[in-house]
C-alpha positions in Angstrom: -53.7 56.1 -58.9 -54.8 55.2 -62.4 -57.7 57.3 -63.6 -61.1 55.7 -63.8 -63.6 56.6 -66.5 -67.4 56.5 -66.1 -69.2 56.7 -69.4 -72.6 58.2 -70.0 -74.3 60.7 -72.2 -73.1 64.2 -72.6 -76.1 66.4 -72.0 -74.2 69.8 -72.1 -70.9 70.2 -73.9 -67.6 71.4 -72.5 -65.0 70.2 -70.1 -64.5 71.2 -66.5 -62.6 69.8 -63.5 -62.9 70.2 -59.8 -63.4 68.5 -56.5 -66.4 66.2 -56.3 -69.3 67.2 -54.2 -71.2 64.0 -54.2 -74.2 62.6 -52.4 -77.0 60.1 -53.1 -79.2 62.4 -51.0 -80.2 65.4 -53.1 -80.2 68.9 -51.9 -83.6 70.6 -51.5 -83.7 73.8 -53.7 -85.8 76.0 -51.4 -83.5 76.6 -48.4 -81.0 73.9 -49.2 -78.3 76.2 -50.3 -77.2 79.7 -49.4 -77.3 81.5 -52.7 -75.0 84.3 -51.4 -72.2 81.9 -50.4 -72.9 78.7 -52.3 -72.8 76.7 -49.1 -75.1 73.7 -48.6 -77.2 74.7 -45.6 -79.8 72.0 -45.5 -79.8 70.8 -41.8 -78.4 67.2 -41.5 -77.5 66.9 -45.1 -74.2 65.0 -45.6 -72.8 67.9 -47.5 -73.9 70.6 -45.0 -71.4 73.4 -44.8 -69.6 72.5 -48.0 -69.4 74.9 -51.0 -70.7 74.5 -54.5 -68.1 76.9 -56.0 -65.9 75.2 -58.6 -67.1 71.7 -57.6 -68.3 68.8 -59.7 -71.8 68.4 -58.3 -72.9 64.8 -58.4 -76.4 64.1 -57.1 -79.0 61.4 -57.5 -81.5 63.9 -58.7 -83.5 66.8 -57.4 -86.1 67.4 -54.6 -88.7 70.1 -54.3 -90.6 72.3 -56.7 -89.8 73.2 -60.3 -88.1 76.2 -58.9 -85.2 74.0 -57.8 -83.0 75.3 -60.6 -83.5 79.0 -59.5 -81.5 78.5 -56.3 -78.5 76.9 -58.1 -78.7 79.6 -60.8 -78.7 82.4 -58.1 -75.6 80.9 -56.5 -73.9 80.8 -59.9 -74.8 84.4 -60.6 -73.3 85.3 -57.2 -70.1 83.6 -58.3 -70.6 80.4 -56.2 -71.9 77.9 -58.7 -70.5 74.4 -59.6 -68.1 73.9 -62.5 -69.9 70.8 -63.8 -73.0 68.6 -63.1 -73.4 64.9 -63.0 -76.9 63.3 -62.6 -77.2 59.5 -63.1 -80.6 60.2 -64.5 -82.3 63.4 -65.6 -85.6 64.6 -64.3 -87.4 67.9 -65.2 -85.7 69.9 -62.4 -82.2 68.6 -63.1 -82.5 69.2 -66.8 -83.6 72.8 -66.3 -80.8 73.3 -63.8 -78.3 72.1 -66.4 -79.7 74.4 -69.0 -79.7 77.5 -66.8 -76.2 76.9 -65.4 -74.8 76.0 -68.9 -71.9 74.0 -67.4 -70.7 70.6 -68.7 -73.0 67.8 -67.7 -73.1 64.1 -68.1 -76.1 61.8 -67.4 -77.3 58.2 -68.1 -74.3 56.7 -66.6 -73.1 53.1 -67.2 -71.6 52.8 -63.7 -72.7 54.0 -60.3 -70.6 57.1 -59.4 -71.6 56.8 -55.7 -69.7 53.5 -55.5 -66.6 55.0 -57.2 -66.2 58.7 -56.3 -65.8 60.3 -52.8 -66.3 63.9 -51.7 -63.1 65.8 -52.5 -61.9 63.5 -55.3 -60.6 65.3 -58.3 -63.0 64.7 -61.2 -63.1 65.9 -64.8 -66.4 66.1 -66.6 -66.4 66.0 -70.4 -69.8 66.8 -71.7 -68.7 66.5 -75.3 -67.6 62.9 -74.9 -70.0 61.9 -72.1 -67.3 60.9 -69.7 -66.5 61.5 -66.1 -62.9 60.8 -65.2 -61.7 60.3 -61.6 -58.2 61.7 -61.8 -57.2 61.7 -58.2 -58.3 60.9 -54.7 -58.8 63.6 -52.1 -55.9 62.2 -50.1 -57.9 62.1 -46.9 -60.0 59.0 -47.7 -62.9 61.2 -48.7 -66.5 60.8 -47.6 -68.8 58.5 -49.4 -71.8 60.6 -48.5 -75.0 58.8 -48.9 
């Protein structure tokens, strides 16, 4: 598989790589993730039961209060945070989350990652260059979680 590059704007520098945890449906902050395990626990969410740890978290945006970032930060402090973030467009909650997690992040994308990347695909985020590179499929067909 040839790698695919999605260009955008690097919002936080650095480079990280991991399996994609991707969904058009965002995760609610309050009660959406277990901060002690990093598992998505929002009932009925397409990513329910999956772990944030070491993932490239790709979400459409945020949902809930301005405290949204606190839950992702608590999971990171416990050792279960994502390796990188991708948000097609920033809002106040996603921007604060990026700042407190201090992991590579890319936003303002030229292409729709939800049409290209599946859950479990190997992805590299380069926050310095503003690039997301799909470097390998999950091998199981993945899940295009909506």
